[in-house]
LOSEVO-38846 format. One record per residue: residue number from 1; residue in three letters; x, y, z of N, C-alpha, C in turn. Coordinates in nm, 3 decimals. Atoms other than C-alpha are relative to their C-alpha. Example, Ala and Ser with C-alpha at 12.3 -4.5 7.8 and 13.67 -1.06 7.14 Angstrom:
! residues 2
{k->1&r->ALA&n_east->0.089&n_north->-0.119&n_up->0.000&ca_east->1.230&ca_north->-0.450&ca_up->0.780&c_east->0.090&c_north->0.120&c_up->0.000};
{k->2&r->SER&n_east->-0.082&n_north->-0.119&n_up->-0.006&ca_east->1.367&ca_north->-0.106&ca_up->0.714&c_east->-0.077&c_north->0.109&c_up->0.073};
This chain:
! residues 70
{k->1&r->MET&n_east->0.102&n_north->0.017&n_up->-0.098&ca_east->0.501&ca_north->-0.182&ca_up->-2.289&c_east->-0.057&c_north->0.122&c_up->0.032};
{k->2&r->ALA&n_east->0.078&n_north->-0.128&n_up->-0.030&ca_east->0.232&ca_north->0.082&ca_up->-2.236&c_east->-0.011&c_north->0.029&c_up->0.133};
{k->3&r->LYS&n_east->0.035&n_north->-0.032&n_up->-0.142&ca_east->0.179&ca_north->0.266&ca_up->-1.915&c_east->-0.134&c_north->-0.042&c_up->0.045};
{k->4&r->LYS&n_east->0.123&n_north->0.040&n_up->-0.048&ca_east->-0.087&ca_north->0.149&ca_up->-1.691&c_east->-0.081&c_north->0.117&c_up->0.037};
{k->5&r->THR&n_east->0.093&n_north->-0.113&n_up->-0.037&ca_east->-0.387&ca_north->0.401&ca_up->-1.685&c_east->-0.104&c_north->-0.059&c_up->0.090};
{k->6&r->ALA&n_east->0.114&n_north->0.045&n_up->-0.081&ca_east->-0.573&ca_north->0.278&ca_up->-1.381&c_east->-0.057&c_north->0.116&c_up->0.076};
{k->7&r->SER&n_east->0.068&n_north->-0.110&n_up->-0.062&ca_east->-0.830&ca_north->0.501&ca_up->-1.227&c_east->0.000&c_north->-0.032&c_up->0.164};
{k->8&r->GLU&n_east->-0.017&n_north->0.021&n_up->-0.149&ca_east->-0.784&ca_north->0.324&ca_up->-0.886&c_east->0.137&c_north->-0.073&c_up->0.026};
{k->9&r->SER&n_east->-0.132&n_north->0.056&n_up->-0.042&ca_east->-0.463&ca_north->0.226&ca_up->-0.698&c_east->-0.005&c_north->-0.151&c_up->-0.004};
{k->10&r->ASP&n_east->-0.011&n_north->0.145&n_up->-0.023&ca_east->-0.340&ca_north->-0.128&ca_up->-0.662&c_east->-0.053&c_north->-0.026&c_up->0.137};
{k->11&r->GLU&n_east->0.043&n_north->0.032&n_up->-0.130&ca_east->-0.416&ca_north->-0.108&ca_up->-0.296&c_east->-0.163&c_north->-0.017&c_up->0.007};
{k->12&r->ILE&n_east->0.139&n_north->-0.002&n_up->-0.002&ca_east->-0.788&ca_north->-0.026&ca_up->-0.356&c_east->-0.046&c_north->-0.131&c_up->-0.073};
{k->13&r->ARG&n_east->0.038&n_north->0.117&n_up->0.073&ca_east->-0.809&ca_north->-0.296&ca_up->-0.622&c_east->0.011&c_north->-0.127&c_up->0.086};
{k->14&r->LEU&n_east->-0.023&n_north->0.119&n_up->-0.089&ca_east->-0.655&ca_north->-0.551&ca_up->-0.377&c_east->-0.103&c_north->-0.013&c_up->0.109};
{k->15&r->LYS&n_east->0.096&n_north->0.002&n_up->-0.111&ca_east->-0.886&ca_north->-0.453&ca_up->-0.100&c_east->-0.140&c_north->-0.057&c_up->-0.043};
{k->16&r->LYS&n_east->0.121&n_north->0.047&n_up->0.047&ca_east->-1.189&ca_north->-0.519&ca_up->-0.322&c_east->0.010&c_north->-0.152&c_up->-0.032};
{k->17&r->LYS&n_east->-0.017&n_north->0.144&n_up->0.018&ca_east->-1.048&ca_north->-0.866&ca_up->-0.424&c_east->0.000&c_north->-0.074&c_up->0.116};
{k->18&r->VAL&n_east->0.003&n_north->0.072&n_up->-0.122&ca_east->-0.987&ca_north->-0.963&ca_up->-0.075&c_east->-0.134&c_north->-0.003&c_up->0.060};
{k->19&r->ALA&n_east->0.141&n_north->-0.004&n_up->-0.055&ca_east->-1.332&ca_north->-0.855&ca_up->0.029&c_east->-0.093&c_north->-0.103&c_up->-0.069};
{k->20&r->ALA&n_east->0.070&n_north->0.088&n_up->0.084&ca_east->-1.474&ca_north->-1.046&ca_up->-0.256&c_east->0.030&c_north->-0.151&c_up->0.027};
{k->21&r->LYS&n_east->-0.037&n_north->0.137&n_up->-0.051&ca_east->-1.283&ca_north->-1.366&ca_up->-0.171&c_east->-0.044&c_north->-0.036&c_up->0.123};
{k->22&r->GLY&n_east->0.042&n_north->0.041&n_up->-0.134&ca_east->-1.364&ca_north->-1.346&ca_up->0.192&c_east->-0.147&c_north->-0.031&c_up->0.017};
{k->23&r->THR&n_east->0.138&n_north->0.022&n_up->-0.012&ca_east->-1.736&ca_north->-1.353&ca_up->0.130&c_east->-0.044&c_north->-0.130&c_up->-0.069};
{k->24&r->GLU&n_east->0.038&n_north->0.127&n_up->0.070&ca_east->-1.725&ca_north->-1.678&ca_up->-0.079&c_east->-0.053&c_north->-0.117&c_up->0.100};
{k->25&r->GLY&n_east->0.054&n_north->0.104&n_up->-0.096&ca_east->-1.774&ca_north->-1.889&ca_up->0.240&c_east->0.110&c_north->-0.105&c_up->0.013};
{k->26&r->LYS&n_east->-0.093&n_north->0.108&n_up->-0.011&ca_east->-1.461&ca_north->-2.095&ca_up->0.201&c_east->0.087&c_north->0.028&c_up->0.144};
{k->27&r->ASP&n_east->-0.091&n_north->-0.005&n_up->-0.124&ca_east->-1.219&ca_north->-2.166&ca_up->0.507&c_east->0.119&c_north->0.093&c_up->-0.039};
{k->28&r->PRO&n_east->-0.103&n_north->-0.089&n_up->0.037&ca_east->-0.979&ca_north->-1.873&ca_up->0.493&c_east->0.145&c_north->-0.044&c_up->0.026};
{k->29&r->LYS&n_east->-0.136&n_north->0.062&n_up->-0.021&ca_east->-0.691&ca_north->-2.078&ca_up->0.642&c_east->0.048&c_north->-0.083&c_up->-0.108};
{k->30&r->SER&n_east->-0.042&n_north->0.099&n_up->0.103&ca_east->-0.693&ca_north->-2.330&ca_up->0.353&c_east->-0.002&c_north->0.067&c_up->-0.145};
{k->31&r->ASP&n_east->0.011&n_north->-0.065&n_up->0.133&ca_east->-0.756&ca_north->-2.071&ca_up->0.065&c_east->0.128&c_north->0.072&c_up->-0.026};
{k->32&r->GLN&n_east->-0.142&n_north->-0.059&n_up->0.039&ca_east->-0.404&ca_north->-2.005&ca_up->-0.082&c_east->-0.015&c_north->0.130&c_up->-0.079};
{k->33&r->ALA&n_east->0.008&n_north->-0.109&n_up->0.098&ca_east->-0.530&ca_north->-1.752&ca_up->-0.339&c_east->-0.038&c_north->0.123&c_up->0.102};
{k->34&r->LEU&n_east->0.022&n_north->-0.108&n_up->-0.086&ca_east->-0.686&ca_north->-1.536&ca_up->-0.053&c_east->0.119&c_north->0.045&c_up->0.083};
{k->35&r->ARG&n_east->-0.107&n_north->-0.034&n_up->-0.080&ca_east->-0.377&ca_north->-1.562&ca_up->0.157&c_east->0.098&c_north->0.078&c_up->-0.080};
{k->36&r->SER&n_east->-0.092&n_north->-0.069&n_up->0.079&ca_east->-0.155&ca_north->-1.444&ca_up->-0.127&c_east->-0.050&c_north->0.139&c_up->-0.026};
{k->37&r->LEU&n_east->0.052&n_north->-0.132&n_up->0.022&ca_east->-0.389&ca_north->-1.156&ca_up->-0.196&c_east->0.017&c_north->0.089&c_up->0.126};
{k->38&r->LYS&n_east->-0.021&n_north->-0.083&n_up->-0.126&ca_east->-0.374&ca_north->-1.046&ca_up->0.167&c_east->0.145&c_north->0.034&c_up->0.014};
{k->39&r->LYS&n_east->-0.146&n_north->-0.024&n_up->-0.012&ca_east->0.008&ca_north->-1.070&ca_up->0.151&c_east->0.038&c_north->0.113&c_up->-0.094};
{k->40&r->ARG&n_east->-0.024&n_north->-0.105&n_up->0.101&ca_east->0.010&ca_north->-0.845&ca_up->-0.159&c_east->-0.051&c_north->0.130&c_up->0.048};
{k->41&r->LEU&n_east->0.063&n_north->-0.119&n_up->-0.071&ca_east->-0.219&ca_north->-0.598&ca_up->0.009&c_east->0.084&c_north->0.054&c_up->0.110};
{k->42&r->LYS&n_east->-0.074&n_north->-0.041&n_up->-0.105&ca_east->-0.016&ca_north->-0.581&ca_up->0.321&c_east->0.145&c_north->0.066&c_up->-0.054};
{k->43&r->ARG&n_east->-0.122&n_north->-0.051&n_up->0.061&ca_east->0.303&ca_north->-0.537&ca_up->0.101&c_east->-0.019&c_north->0.151&c_up->-0.056};
{k->44&r->THR&n_east->0.016&n_north->-0.119&n_up->0.063&ca_east->0.153&ca_north->-0.246&ca_up->-0.093&c_east->-0.027&c_north->0.112&c_up->0.109};
{k->45&r->GLN&n_east->0.028&n_north->-0.104&n_up->-0.111&ca_east->0.030&ca_north->-0.072&ca_up->0.230&c_east->0.123&c_north->0.033&c_up->0.072};
{k->46&r->ARG&n_east->-0.130&n_north->-0.025&n_up->-0.068&ca_east->0.379&ca_north->-0.114&ca_up->0.382&c_east->0.081&c_north->0.093&c_up->-0.085};
{k->47&r->LYS&n_east->-0.077&n_north->-0.089&n_up->0.097&ca_east->0.531&ca_north->0.048&ca_up->0.068&c_east->-0.051&c_north->0.149&c_up->0.010};
{k->48&r->ARG&n_east->0.067&n_north->-0.143&n_up->-0.005&ca_east->0.278&ca_north->0.340&ca_up->0.080&c_east->0.035&c_north->0.074&c_up->0.129};
{k->49&r->ARG&n_east->-0.037&n_north->-0.068&n_up->-0.129&ca_east->0.343&ca_north->0.408&ca_up->0.449&c_east->0.150&c_north->0.036&c_up->0.004};
{k->50&r->ALA&n_east->-0.139&n_north->-0.031&n_up->-0.008&ca_east->0.715&ca_north->0.389&ca_up->0.410&c_east->0.035&c_north->0.122&c_up->-0.091};
{k->51&r->LEU&n_east->-0.022&n_north->-0.128&n_up->0.091&ca_east->0.711&ca_north->0.646&ca_up->0.115&c_east->-0.053&c_north->0.117&c_up->0.076};
{k->52&r->ALA&n_east->0.056&n_north->-0.123&n_up->-0.062&ca_east->0.486&ca_north->0.880&ca_up->0.313&c_east->0.099&c_north->0.036&c_up->0.116};
{k->53&r->LEU&n_east->-0.107&n_north->-0.035&n_up->-0.113&ca_east->0.738&ca_north->0.857&ca_up->0.619&c_east->0.117&c_north->0.054&c_up->-0.052};
{k->54&r->ARG&n_east->-0.129&n_north->-0.063&n_up->0.052&ca_east->1.031&ca_north->0.918&ca_up->0.399&c_east->-0.027&c_north->0.140&c_up->-0.052};
{k->55&r->LYS&n_east->0.038&n_north->-0.141&n_up->0.047&ca_east->0.863&ca_north->1.228&ca_up->0.235&c_east->-0.008&c_north->0.092&c_up->0.120};
{k->56&r->LYS&n_east->0.022&n_north->-0.076&n_up->-0.113&ca_east->0.770&ca_north->1.352&ca_up->0.569&c_east->0.130&c_north->0.030&c_up->0.073};
{k->57&r->ASN&n_east->-0.125&n_north->-0.023&n_up->-0.063&ca_east->1.111&ca_north->1.313&ca_up->0.719&c_east->0.087&c_north->0.088&c_up->-0.083};
{k->58&r->SER&n_east->-0.094&n_north->-0.072&n_up->0.082&ca_east->1.294&ca_north->1.454&ca_up->0.423&c_east->-0.047&c_north->0.159&c_up->-0.009};
{k->59&r->SER&n_east->0.055&n_north->-0.132&n_up->0.000&ca_east->1.066&ca_north->1.764&ca_up->0.413&c_east->0.023&c_north->0.082&c_up->0.130};
{k->60&r->SER&n_east->-0.029&n_north->-0.068&n_up->-0.133&ca_east->1.104&ca_north->1.839&ca_up->0.784&c_east->0.143&c_north->0.042&c_up->0.004};
{k->61&r->LYS&n_east->-0.136&n_north->-0.031&n_up->-0.010&ca_east->1.484&ca_north->1.828&ca_up->0.750&c_east->0.024&c_north->0.125&c_up->-0.091};
{k->62&r->LYS&n_east->-0.035&n_north->-0.108&n_up->0.096&ca_east->1.485&ca_north->2.067&ca_up->0.453&c_east->-0.058&c_north->0.130&c_up->0.056};
{k->63&r->THR&n_east->0.045&n_north->-0.126&n_up->-0.058&ca_east->1.270&ca_north->2.330&ca_up->0.634&c_east->0.065&c_north->0.036&c_up->0.131};
{k->64&r->ALA&n_east->-0.064&n_north->-0.039&n_up->-0.142&ca_east->1.458&ca_north->2.305&ca_up->0.973&c_east->0.145&c_north->0.038&c_up->-0.028};
{k->65&r->ALA&n_east->-0.141&n_north->-0.037&n_up->0.020&ca_east->1.805&ca_north->2.345&ca_up->0.816&c_east->0.022&c_north->0.149&c_up->-0.027};
{k->66&r->PRO&n_east->-0.013&n_north->-0.136&n_up->0.013&ca_east->1.771&ca_north->2.710&ca_up->0.708&c_east->-0.014&c_north->0.076&c_up->0.126};
{k->67&r->GLU&n_east->0.023&n_north->-0.065&n_up->-0.136&ca_east->1.637&ca_north->2.809&ca_up->1.052&c_east->0.111&c_north->-0.010&c_up->0.094};
{k->68&r->ALA&n_east->-0.108&n_north->0.025&n_up->-0.086&ca_east->1.923&ca_north->2.663&ca_up->1.222&c_east->0.131&c_north->0.083&c_up->-0.028};
{k->69&r->LYS&n_east->-0.113&n_north->-0.089&n_up->0.042&ca_east->2.175&ca_north->2.880&ca_up->1.037&c_east->0.002&c_north->0.137&c_up->0.047};
{k->70&r->LYS&n_east->0.018&n_north->-0.134&n_up->-0.059&ca_east->2.034&ca_north->3.201&ca_up->1.185&c_east->0.068&c_north->0.025&c_up->0.117};
């Protein structure tokens, strides 16, 4: 299986799909496809935020450890 060479991230692509589905004029409560797209978008946003938080926390611990030894 080949690597995916996408110029835009999954999050951006999902945002575009949600925006396009939202302008169709259907009732958003009854549209299952729109609901699943929104759920996927929220999931990717949650993953991105969690990764950023993990990186931030790990980097601050690495820089604070040598200073504490002095």
